[in-house]
C-alpha positions as CSV (number, residue, x, y, z in Angstrom):
1,M,61.1,2.3,60.8
2,I,63.3,3.3,63.7
3,A,65.9,6.1,63.8
4,R,68.8,5.6,66.2
5,I,70.7,8.7,67.1
6,W,74.2,9.0,68.5
7,Q,76.2,12.1,69.2
8,G,79.8,12.7,70.1
9,R,82.6,15.3,69.9
10,T,86.1,14.3,68.9
11,R,89.4,15.3,70.6
12,P,90.9,18.4,69.0
13,G,92.2,17.8,65.5
14,M,90.8,14.3,65.3
15,G,87.7,14.9,63.1
16,E,89.0,13.7,59.8
17,A,90.8,10.8,61.3
18,Y,87.7,9.7,63.1
19,M,85.7,9.7,59.8
20,S,88.2,7.2,58.4
21,Y,88.0,5.0,61.5
22,L,84.2,5.2,61.5
23,K,84.1,3.9,57.9
24,Q,86.2,0.9,59.0
25,T,84.1,0.2,62.2
26,G,80.5,1.4,62.7
27,L,79.5,2.2,59.1
28,K,80.8,-1.2,58.0
29,E,79.0,-3.0,60.8
30,Y,75.8,-1.1,60.2
31,K,75.7,-2.2,56.6
32,A,76.4,-5.8,57.5
33,T,73.5,-6.0,59.9
34,E,70.2,-7.4,58.7
35,G,67.5,-4.8,58.9
36,F,69.8,-1.8,58.4
37,Q,68.3,0.8,56.1
38,D,70.5,3.9,55.9
39,V,72.7,6.3,57.7
40,L,73.3,10.0,57.9
41,V,76.6,11.2,59.2
42,L,76.3,14.8,60.3
43,T,79.4,16.8,61.3
44,R,80.2,20.3,62.3
45,E,83.3,22.0,63.5
46,V,83.2,23.4,67.0
47,G,86.5,25.2,67.6
48,D,89.2,22.6,67.0
49,E,86.8,19.7,67.7
50,T,84.4,17.9,65.4
51,E,80.9,17.1,66.5
52,Y,79.3,14.0,65.0
53,V,75.7,13.1,64.9
54,L,74.9,9.7,63.4
55,V,71.3,8.9,62.5
56,T,70.8,5.3,61.5
57,L,67.6,4.0,60.1
58,W,66.5,0.4,60.9
59,E,63.5,-1.6,59.9
60,S,62.6,-2.4,63.5
61,M,63.8,-2.5,67.1
62,D,64.7,-6.2,66.5
63,A,67.1,-5.0,63.7
64,V,68.6,-2.4,66.1
65,R,69.2,-5.2,68.7
66,R,71.0,-7.3,66.0
67,F,73.5,-4.4,65.8
68,A,73.5,-3.1,69.4
69,G,72.8,-6.2,71.4
70,P,70.3,-6.9,74.2
71,D,70.4,-3.3,75.6
72,P,69.7,-1.2,72.5
73,E,69.7,2.1,74.5
74,R,73.4,1.7,75.2
75,A,75.8,3.3,72.8
76,V,78.1,1.0,70.9
77,Y,81.8,1.9,71.1
78,Y,84.8,0.2,69.5
79,P,88.2,-0.6,71.1
80,K,90.1,2.4,69.6
81,D,87.3,5.0,70.2
82,D,89.3,6.3,73.2
83,R,91.8,7.7,70.7
84,Y,89.1,9.9,69.2
85,F,86.8,10.7,72.1
86,P,87.6,11.8,75.7
87,Q,85.8,9.6,78.1
88,E,83.6,12.5,79.3
89,Q,82.6,13.1,75.6
90,R,81.3,9.6,75.1
91,A,77.5,9.5,75.5
92,P,76.6,6.2,77.2
93,H,73.2,6.1,75.6
94,V,71.5,6.7,72.3
95,L,68.0,7.8,71.4
96,H,65.5,5.9,69.3
97,Y,62.5,7.5,67.4
98,E,59.8,6.0,65.3
99,V,60.0,7.4,61.8
100,H,56.8,8.6,60.1
101,N,57.2,9.1,56.4
102,N,54.8,11.8,55.2
103,R,55.6,11.9,51.5
């Protein structure tokens, strides 16, 4: 299993609005992608901004590529993301980790 991790910080006051937008875009697209397993949406307030960390779980790097395209290290952004994230707050890349379940 592969964990894909993306992080970003919203414009001031846009945290709740971004969550609604995220449900219509990224979360919806993750769930529609073959090989998607699960997602954790982590948030914390930093002053008047909201920091998001998304940890998605995928069955393989092939599944990640089905979502992200041929360059899976590149972050996926949607057309209206500029409304929620200043350009300088948009991480161009994501991290991938192999998940080892020790249950």
